[in-house]
Each structure stands twice: as structure tokens, then as C-alpha cells.
N, C-alpha and C positions, 0 to 999 in steps of 0.2 A: 503495500498498499504506501502514494504518495506522503511523504511528510506531512503534519499537524500546520497549518498555519497560526505563527507564535499568536496572531489575534484573535482566531477562533480558541486557540488552548483557554489563552487566558478570560474571553467570553465565560468558556463551556467551566472553569475550577469554579469561578464567580457563581457563579450558579449551585455548587453543589450543596452548601447546608441547607439549603431551603429544601431541594428536591429529594433530601433524606426523607421530610418528613413526605413528601409525594409521592416516594418509594413504598412507603410501610401503606399508605392509603391504596396503590395500586392494590400492593400483595393482598389485603383483606378483602378488596373488592374483587378478587377473582371467584370465578365461579366450573361447577366441573364441567370438564372438557364434553362435547358431545356428538361430536363427528366419528364414524367410524375410521381407523388407522389408515392412512395410507389417498386415504378420500378425505382432503380437506373440508368442502363445503362452504357458503356462500359467507356467511360470518367470522371472519378471521378473528377477529377483537375476542372475540372468549374460542377459539378453537387450542387454547394452549394453556389456559388452565388447569389447576391440576399437582396438587403436592406429593412432591418426590420424595419417594425417604431417605430419613440422614441418614446416606452411608458416612458421612466425612464429617465427625464429632469434631476432628483437630484439621488442620490444613492438610492434604496429602503430601506426601512428599517421595521421592523414589529417584526413573530417570528418564529423559527422553529422547533422541540419536537427533531433533533436527536442526538443534542449534548449531552443530559440530558437522553433523555427516551429511544432512540435506537428504537426497536420494540415494547416496552412499551409502545403503544398507544392508546387511545378507545376514545368514541365521547362522554365522560367527560371529559377526560384528556385534549382533545382539543379546546372544547366549554370551561372549569372551566379557564386557561391561557388567551385566548379571552373576557372572562370575566374581568378578572384580569388586561389586559390591559388599557382596559376603567375603569376601577374600578381605576384604580391607577394613572388616568390622561395621564398613556404614551401615546395611541391611537391620543389625541387632539397633542402632540406633535411630530406627525409625524409616532408611533411604528404600521400601518393601515394595515398591510400583516397578518397573521394567515397562513401557510403552512403546513402541514401535510407529511411528510417524506414517507419513503420507511416502505413495511408490510401492508400497511393498507387496502390491496387488497386479496382475496384470493387466492391458490397456480397453480388455472386452471381457465383460462375465461371459459365465457360462452358461450349458446351452437352458438352466431353467433357471438360467436370471439371478443366479448365485455369485456372490465374491469368490473370487481364485485368486491365491497366493501364487507371485510371481514364481514359476518352476526352476530358474538358473536363481534365485537369492534363498529362497527358500524351499529348495525340496522335497521337506519334511511337511511342509505344509505350518498353519497357524498354530494348528492345536497342538503340534509336535513341543508349537515354542511355549505355547501355555503347559502342558505339563512339564516338560523342563524348569520353566521356572516356578512350577509350583512345588517339584520337590527340591529346590534350592529352598526352599519356605517364602516364597517371591509370589506378590500378585501380577497378571497381565492384564497388561493396559494399551490398545490400541488407537490407531486413525480410522473415522473416515467423514463426510462431507454430508453437508440436509441438499448439496444443487447434485445437478445433472452432469459433476468432477469434481473431485478435489484443486486445490489450490495448482496442481501440476499436470493435472488430466489424464486423471483416473476416474474410474468409475466411479458418481457420486452416489447417493442414497436418496434420493427425489424418487419417488413413486414405488420404492422399494424398503420404505421404513421398518419394516414390519420380517418382511423375508432376514432384515440384514440381524437385526435385533435376536432375533431366531439363530441366527448361523453364530452369533455372536455367543450367544449362551449355551451352544451347541459346542463351541470349544473353547468353552470355560473361560471367557474374558471375564474380568475386575473390572476395568477402566475404563468409558471411551469418550477419549478428546473426542470430540463432533463439531468440525469446522464449517465455514458460510460459505463461501465462494460458489461462484457461476450459483446461485439460485435466483431464478428470473423473476418477477413479480407478477404474482398470479394476476389475469384479467379482476378488474374489477373491486379489488384489493388495494391495500396499500405496500409498501416495503416493508414498514412493523409490521402488519399485518399477515403478510406471505412468510415473515422467518418464525413470530408469535407461531403459526398455525403448524409452520415445517417442524419443529422446536418440539412442539408441546407432543405430537402426532409420534415423535421420537421417545417421547418421553414417557408418553404410555406404553409402544411397543416393549421399549426395555421394562419398565413392571410387569408388564404383563407375561414375559418368559418367567415370573419369579424366582427370576437370579439374580442379587444383587449386587450388580452395574454401577460404579461411582460415576454420575455426569457431569462433562464438560461441558462445558456452552461456548459455543465461539461467540455469540450473536451480538455482543458489547461491541466488539473493537469495529464492526463492518455499519457503526453508526455512529460514530466520533464527528465523522463532520455533518449528520443533519443536525436540526432544533435541539432545543436542550431539553425539551418536553418529550419529547418522540423516544431521544437518547436511553431517559430515565423510569418510560416506560418497558424499553426494553429488557434494563435492569429491571426491575420488578419485575415482571414475568421471567428473566433468566434465575430471577430466585424461587423462582414455584417448580420450576419445570427441571433444573439440575442441583450440582452441589456447590457448583465453583465454575466462574464466568471469567473470559479471558476479554480484556478492556485495555486500550491503550494502541501504542505499537506493537509489533514484533519484534525479542529483543535482538540482540546482532546476532551475525552468522560471523560462522569461523574465519570465512574469508576476508569478514572486514580489518581496518586494519584499530591497533588497539583505542586510538584517540575516539574510533569513530564506537565501538563498541563500550568504550564506558560514557560517551555522549549519552549511547542508548542505556544503557541503566542510569543515568542520569534521571536522560526526559522518564522514564515508565516511574522512578520513586515518586519525582513530582508530580505524574498524575496519580500515582494509586495511594498515595499519602492523604489527599482531600477529599479522599473517598469512604471514611471509617464510617460513615455515616449510613452507606447504603449494605454494610456488610454484618450478617447476622452470624452467633454462634451456629456453626454449621451449611451457612454459606458463605461463601468466598471467594472476597475479592482474588484476580489473580493478575499481577506485572509480568507473569511470562516468567523464565528458564533463570538457573543460577548458570555464571561462568566461570565459575571458580574452576582451571585448572587449565591445561595449555591453552591458556587465550589473550597473552600477551597482554594481562592486564597486571598491573602491578599487587605487591602481593600486600600494601594496603587497600586498594580495591575492588578487590576479590572480597577480602575480610568488611568492608564499609556494608557492599551489598548484601552478603549473609546478614551482618546483623541487622540491618533497613528491614530486609525482608521480615524478617523473625520479628522483629517492633511491630510491624504492620501485620503480623500470624496470615502471611501471603505463602503459598504453596511452597513445599524449599523441593525443586525438582531440578536437578543438575541434567546439564546438556557440554558434557564434554567426553574427551577418550580415557572413562576412567582404569584402562590396565595399564595406563603412565599416567596414572594420577604422580602429583611433586608432593612433598611430604608438607609440605605449604597450603597446599592444596587442601592434602586431607584432614592436616589441622583445624583449617575452615571449614572445611562442612562436615567435618567430626565430633565439635565445638559440642559439649551434651549441656555445655548451661545456656547454652544460644538457641537452641534444639528445643531446650525446654522452655522454655521465652514465647517461641513458635507454636509450641504444641500445648502452653496453660492450657486449660482444661475452660480455664473462665470464657475462654473463647471471643476475645474482643479485638478492634484492632487497635493499633497505634493510632493518637491524635496529634495534629503538632499542637506546640507548643507557642512554636519557635520559628519561621523562615525570610534566611533574605536572602539576597546575590551569592554570601559567601557560607551560608551556614545555614543549618538545620537541627531541631532541637526535635524529635518525639518521646511522648509518651503511653508506655503502655500497660493498662491492669491489669494485675494477675492473682489467680483465684486465691493467695493466702494474704492477702492487702499491699502486700509487696506493689512497686510498681520498675520496670523497665522502662529506664531513659537513655535513648540513642543521642549523643554528639558529636553532629557531623560537621564536619571542614568540607566545606562542597569545593571553594578555591584552589587555586593553586601556590599559596604560601599558608607557611604555619600561622596556624592562630588556637586561640584560646577560647573555646567555647563552654556558656555555662548558662542556668537558670536556675531556681528554688526550686525547693519540695516543694513547695508551696504550688506554682506554679503546675510541677507536675501531677498532680494530684492529692496528694500525698496528707493524711493529717494533722494538725503540731501533733508537734514533741519535741522535750530535748533536744535528743542528737537524731543524726539521722546514721544509719552504717552504708556504704559504699565499695561494693563488690565489684570489680573491673572485672567483666565475664570473659574475656580474655589472656589477660595474666594472672588473674584469680588475686590477685589485692586488692585490699581493703581497706578504706579508709573511714574516718569519722568525719561528721561537719553538723553544727550547730544547724544547718538548711540551707548552704551553697549544695550547687550541685556545678563540678568545676571541673574541666581537663586542660592542661593549660597546654600551648607548644603543640596544638591534634596535626599530626603531618599533611599537607596536602592528600584531598579526597582521601582519608582516614578519617576514621571514627569511637566512639569509645563508648561504650555499652555496658553502662550500671545497673546491677537489678540493686534497689534503694528501698531500707527495710526502718518503716517510723520504730526509734527504739522509748 
């Protein structure tokens, strides 16, 4: 997708606080769907309603090939990265879902209209991939698209929602990433109604299989250029039909220069950080993949993405070559205390306490009453970033304990939450406890 104009970003983000209430109203007004699967009907505005089960009580974690490998995937690559998840210990820390993205199938459906795995890339088929992943104690994720074709022009699910859902269930799929490329607007319906029908039909089809398949909805990313009311309508029903939703831009690809990757991380942080009012426990904003690994980013940058994503309660889905993960990247991805912030059972997204051109402060409420406070230097020179316990939402106390979740160092304060001389693009993440 092309870049979002800066003026459009400003207008969109400026309206997000008010839109959270609008989204809640949209969720409350939802009605049960009445159309039969793969038959959208005429009233597009109501076809997608219906509550998808809460299959992601905490943000999903795992690995997806797209950002690093794109279409250059095969059975060996997928299973090799899966084994690396287990071997590295990341799987035990929560990275348990391995998702095969676009390009896994043949360019044409089979004689019964079924999707067919590419026999060269996946000679044993996709059910075999699922069996191998399950044998490792991992979950099996797969990609499809709501339109006539996927983004890379492989067969989409339009007209085959029920058939594809049943096929995925037979393959023992646990997670579906459902993209929104090449979905033509139906005659007599708006674009929003068309997407709502399509995602609602797949949502129902997945539920009807009886298999618990976590449903990742990509629809909001296709409305970031539309008017704000429509965009928030899409966010609203995305939380009804699925468990998480993509918004903002796709994260940068492995082929992009390091500066472009950092710019991508920064853009998605700024976009997602202002959406806290639109997320609720079990329904997650998704600012896309973690780039920790062989990405060209600095150690400070990959740590910042991990710390910021965790504070935003974002899905932690790595997209890199895990078979040659550096010790630094492994330490970042495997930091148990930062993972615990992301996976905190209270399930709330951290809110912006402060943001200017060079720094940001995020505060995330945790179940035991602590706060995770991220102090982010987004600029290009070292700087001190600070806030107060009160501004971060902590109750009055005689003192506060600040535990740096990267170094493990603990300090105490009467109310100041400060990190001095933070390097460029780096983040200090504290767990703050009132004492």
C-alpha cells in the first residue's frame, strides 16, 4: 500500500479518543448475522455481526515468515524455524504459533474447488505441516484472503469461505491470518459493507467448524485512507468477528534498508499507540511483526520495538530467520519480564502519557496494581526522558520501586520516573511499584 499522507495521519489520530466511544457503541449495537455462508445478501451493514469466541485471552505470540522471507518459503524453511523456536527456548516463553503466509498454494484451485498446497514448496501438504508443528508442541497458523485473490495473486476465499474454513479445520489449523486484497465492492453495497459481509461470513464459517481457530482480521488496514467514521466502524466489527486486527502499514520487509525499517517501526508505534481506547481484553490491536533478528536494526532499535509492543499489549510475532538468531536478538525476544508485561492477564493496552518529536512515555496498568512505564528516546541524540508516578497512573505512596526490565537493576524514587541519557532510538522499560 502507498504511504499515508502526513496530513491524513494527523486527522486520523486526532479523532481517535472520541472514536473509542463510537466503536463501543457499534459493538453494543451488533445483531446476529442472518445471511447464509458464502451468500452475503443485500443488507451489508448487518451481515458480519456475531460474537467470535475469545480464543486469544492474551496477545498472540509466535512466528510468521512474511516480513523476512515473503514468498521464498517451503516446508524446510517453515519447519526449520519452528524447530528453532523450540530449540532456543522461545516456544516455552510463549512464542507458540507458526504461521505460513502468502504463496503457500498453487495458482489454481483443485477439481472440487479446493485450495491445493504447492507440491514443490510443500511436497507433503499442509496437513503434514500442522502435524509436525503439533508434535513440537506448537500451533499451526495459515494465511488466506477475503477477496478473489491473495495479495500475491494466489486463489482467494471469495465464494469459498465455508469450504476453506472446513479445509483448514481438517488440516488442524489453529490460527488464520485473513487478508483483504482484491475484494471487489459488491453492487449496491459500500466498500465497508462488502468487507463486513466477507469477514462476517468467514467468521461464521470458522465457528461452524467447531475447531477453535484464532482469527486475525486485516480489514482495518484497508480503510486507513477512508473517512474516520468508516474506519472506526471497521474497527468496531473487527472486534466482533475476530480476535485481533491489523491496522496501519505493513512493517518493512527484509529487503528494505535499515533506515526504512526503523521508520516503519516508528510509524506503526505512533499509529498504534493512539488506539488504546479501541482495544479491550481478548480483542487486540495489531501493529505487525517484530523485526528482532537479522534485520539491520541496532540493538537499541530491536529492544525498543519489543518494549513498546509489549507495553501496547500488541501481538508478539517474530518475522526473521530464527535458525541464525543472534544472542542479542534472542535476549530481546526472550526477555521474560518484558513478555510478562505484554501477556499481563489484565489485558489492557498502555496509554500515551507524553509524546513529542523526540520522546514518548507509555504507561500500562498491570493486574497486581503495578505500572509498566516505557521511556522512549525516538530522537537521534542521547536524552533524558521522565514522567511522574502520578502521571503514569500510580496511587500516592511514600516511595516507588523502579525495576529496569532489561538490566534487572532496581532503584527507588519519591515520585519521579526518569531515565538519564537514553541512547538514540532506545527505550527504558520500568515496572513501577507503589510502596
